[in-house]
C-alpha positions in Angstrom: 8.7 -4.1 -21.2 10.1 -6.3 -18.4 11.9 -5.5 -15.2 12.4 -1.8 -14.6 13.0 -0.8 -18.2 12.6 2.8 -19.2 12.2 4.3 -22.6 11.1 7.5 -24.3 7.5 8.8 -24.6 8.2 12.1 -26.4 7.1 14.3 -23.5 9.4 14.2 -20.6 11.8 11.8 -22.3 10.5 8.7 -20.5 8.0 5.9 -21.0 6.1 4.3 -18.1 8.2 2.0 -15.9 6.7 -1.5 -15.9 8.0 -4.1 -13.5 6.4 -7.2 -12.0 5.6 -5.2 -8.9 4.2 -1.9 -10.2 3.7 0.4 -13.1 5.0 4.0 -12.9 3.0 6.3 -15.2 4.6 9.1 -17.2 4.7 12.4 -15.3 1.4 14.3 -15.5 2.9 17.7 -14.8 6.0 19.8 -14.4 7.9 20.5 -11.2 7.9 18.3 -8.1 6.4 14.9 -7.9 5.7 12.5 -5.1 5.1 8.8 -5.4 2.7 6.8 -3.3 3.1 3.1 -3.3 -0.2 1.4 -2.2 -0.5 -2.0 -0.6 -3.9 -3.8 -0.5 -5.8 -5.7 2.1 -5.8 -9.5 2.2 -6.9 -10.9 -1.2 -6.8 -7.5 -2.8 -5.0 -6.2 -5.8 -4.4 -3.0 -7.7 -8.1 -2.8 -8.7 -9.0 -1.4 -5.3 -7.0 1.7 -6.0 -8.2 2.2 -9.6 -10.2 5.3 -8.8 -7.5 7.0 -6.8 -5.4 8.4 -9.8 -8.6 10.1 -11.1 -9.0 12.2 -7.9 -5.3 12.7 -7.1 -3.5 16.0 -7.9 -1.3 15.8 -11.0 1.9 15.8 -9.0 0.9 12.7 -7.0 1.7 9.4 -8.6 -0.5 6.6 -7.3 1.4 3.4 -7.6 -0.5 0.2 -6.5 1.7 -2.7 -5.7 1.1 -5.9 -7.7 1.1 -8.9 -5.4 1.7 -12.3 -7.0 -1.2 -14.7 -7.8 -3.8 -12.1 -8.9 -4.7 -9.8 -11.7 -1.6 -9.3 -14.0 0.3 -11.9 -12.0 -2.5 -14.5 -11.9 -0.3 -17.2 -13.4 2.2 -16.9 -10.5 1.8 -18.8 -7.2 0.1 -16.9 -4.4 2.6 -15.7 -1.8 3.2 -17.9 1.3 5.8 -16.0 3.3 5.2 -12.5 4.7 8.9 -11.6 5.2 9.8 -12.7 1.7 7.1 -10.5 0.1 8.3 -7.5 2.1 11.9 -8.0 0.9 10.8 -8.3 -2.7 8.7 -5.2 -2.6 11.6 -3.3 -0.9 14.0 -4.6 -3.5 11.8 -3.5 -6.4 11.4 0.0 -4.9 15.1 0.3 -4.3 16.0 -0.8 -7.8 13.6 1.8 -9.3 15.5 4.5 -7.4 18.8 3.2 -8.5 17.7 3.0 -12.1 16.4 6.5 -12.1 19.6 7.8 -10.5 21.7 6.0 -13.1 19.7 7.8 -15.9 20.4 11.2 -14.3 16.8 11.7 -13.1 16.1 13.8 -10.0 15.1 11.4 -7.1 11.3 11.2 -6.6 10.2 11.3 -3.0 7.9 8.4 -2.1 5.6 7.3 0.7 3.9 4.0 1.5 0.2 3.4 2.1 -1.3 0.1 3.3 -4.8 -0.9 4.1 -5.6 -3.7 6.6 -3.0 -6.4 5.9 -1.3 -3.9 3.6 -0.7 -1.7 6.6 1.6 -4.2 8.2 3.3 -4.7 4.8 3.8 -1.0 4.4 5.4 -0.7 7.9 7.7 -3.6 7.4 8.7 -2.4 3.9 9.5 1.0 5.2 11.8 -0.6 7.8 13.4 -2.8 5.1 14.0 0.2 2.9 15.5 2.2 5.7 18.3 -0.4 5.9 18.8 -1.2 2.2 17.9 1.8 0.1 19.7 5.1 -0.3 16.4 7.0 -0.3 13.9 6.2 2.4 10.2 6.7 2.6 9.1 10.2 3.5 6.0 9.0 5.4 4.0 5.8 6.1 0.2 5.8 6.0 -1.5 2.9 7.7 -5.2 2.2 7.3 -7.7 -0.1 9.0 -5.3 -2.2 11.1 -4.2 -2.1 14.7 -0.7 -1.5 15.9 1.9 -4.2 16.4 1.2 -5.0 20.1 -2.2 -6.2 18.9 -0.9 -8.2 15.9 -1.0 -11.6 17.6 -4.7 -11.2 18.5 -5.6 -9.9 15.1 -3.8 -12.7 13.3 -5.4 -15.3 15.6 -8.8 -14.0 14.6 -8.0 -15.1 11.0 -8.1 -18.8 12.2 -11.9 -18.6 12.6 -13.5 -20.4 9.6 -16.0 -17.6 9.3 -13.3 -15.0 8.8 -13.1 -15.3 5.0 -16.8 -14.8 4.6 -16.6 -11.7 6.9 -13.8 -10.3 4.7 -15.9 -10.8 1.6 -18.9 -9.2 3.3 -17.0 -6.0 4.2 -15.7 -5.3 0.8 -16.6 -2.0 -0.8 -15.8 0.1 -3.9 -14.3 -1.7 -7.0 -13.5 -4.9 -5.1 -17.1 -5.3 -4.1 -18.2 -4.9 -7.7 -15.7 -7.6 -8.8 -16.7 -10.2 -6.3 -20.4 -9.7 -7.1 -19.6 -12.0 -10.1 -19.6 -15.7 -8.8 -16.5 -16.7 -10.8 -14.5 -13.8 -9.5 -15.8 -14.3 -6.0 -14.3 -17.8 -5.9 -10.9 -16.5 -7.2 -10.9 -13.6 -4.6 -11.8 -16.0 -1.8 -8.9 -18.2 -2.7 -6.6 -15.2 -2.6 -8.0 -14.1 0.7 -7.4 -17.6 2.2 -3.8 -17.6 0.9 -3.0 -14.2 2.2 -4.4 -15.0 5.6 -2.2 -18.1 5.7 0.7 -15.9 4.7 -0.2 -13.5 7.5 0.2 -16.2 10.0 3.9 -16.3 9.2 4.2 -12.6 10.2 6.5 -11.8 13.1 6.5 -8.0 13.6 9.9 -6.3 13.7 8.9 -4.2 16.7 11.1 -1.3 15.6 10.3 2.3 15.0 10.2 3.7 11.5 12.3 6.9 11.1 9.6 9.0 9.4 6.2 10.4 10.2 3.4 7.9 10.5 -0.2 8.7 9.8 -3.0 6.3 10.6 -6.4 6.4 8.8 -9.2 5.0 10.9 -12.9 4.6 11.0 -14.5 4.2 14.5 -17.2 2.2 12.7 -14.6 -0.4 11.6 -15.3 -3.6 13.6 -11.8 -5.0 13.0 -10.0 -2.2 14.9 -10.4 -0.3 18.1 -9.1 3.0 19.4 -6.4 1.4 21.7 -5.1 -0.7 18.8 -5.0 2.3 16.4 -3.2 4.5 19.0 -0.6 1.8 19.5 1.0 2.8 16.2 2.3 5.9 18.0 4.8 3.6 19.7 6.3 2.6 16.4 7.6 5.8 14.9 10.4 8.2 15.7 8.6 10.9 13.7 5.4 12.8 14.0 2.2 10.7 14.6 -1.4 11.4 13.9 -4.7 9.6 13.6 -7.2 10.8 10.9 -10.8 9.6 11.5 -13.2 8.8 8.6 -16.8 7.6 8.5 -17.7 4.2 7.0 -16.8 0.6 7.7 -13.6 -1.4 7.2 -13.4 -0.4 3.5 -13.7 3.4 4.2 -10.7 4.4 2.0 -12.4 3.0 -1.0 -15.9 4.1 -0.1 -14.8 7.7 0.1 -11.8 7.7 -2.1 -11.7 11.4 -2.7 -11.6 12.2 1.1 -8.8 9.6 1.7 -6.7 10.8 -1.3 -7.2 14.5 -0.3 -5.9 13.7 3.2 -2.9 11.8 1.9 -2.1 14.6 -0.6 -2.3 17.3 2.0 0.6 15.6 3.9 2.7 14.9 0.8 2.4 18.1 -1.3 5.8 19.4 -2.5 6.7 22.8 -1.3 6.7 25.4 -4.0 6.2 22.7 -6.6 9.6 21.1 -5.9 9.7 17.7 -4.3 12.4 17.4 -1.8 
């Protein structure tokens, strides 16, 4: 299938939705559902989240975002402009909601999760959707990245020639297994370099999201600090909290069950009905 086409699968009347940007699996259970769109770190792809659906409750749809130039989109150019990527992600999510509404489906609430660079992508996508989509994100989860007032410093750090090697050295989970193969390590390093170049085009919106914002953080992460993490409180009109985990920069993937459990606890539909 192409675009956001939907067909039948014989169970709930629908097939998976398969677009360039994501794949929506068929519903695994009855009643309410919540969708969690997941954005990766620099150089990353959907493989970093491959274990999450196995440990997520049946009502929670884990939907990794497919960025260009890697994995299923390897034949496409790597992205070069941060704002353009944000607009395209928001457009894809907005079109999905419109298509489902046109088919008479009950709207599925959704949240956004982003790790490291993906955290800034998630924040900007939520802002874009609040202006362009009928249904807005119910919550934004940001992991492993400092708040916007610290963005200029963090982006400047990526100019250090040693930064790519540091990124590769802090990988964990499925991504670390992939780059253990020399050929894949070279591909991943190219994607990291391209994403870091794209990141240097990022100018934060410096506006508040109009939904709760939860930050996942490890005090052992050398790329963040407590002041930078607490800065996110300034950028939401909703409730704010910081959840602390053990591990280094890749803690959401080192302890996937703990991270997914924390996300699910904040998204669970009341009485089985997503609202």
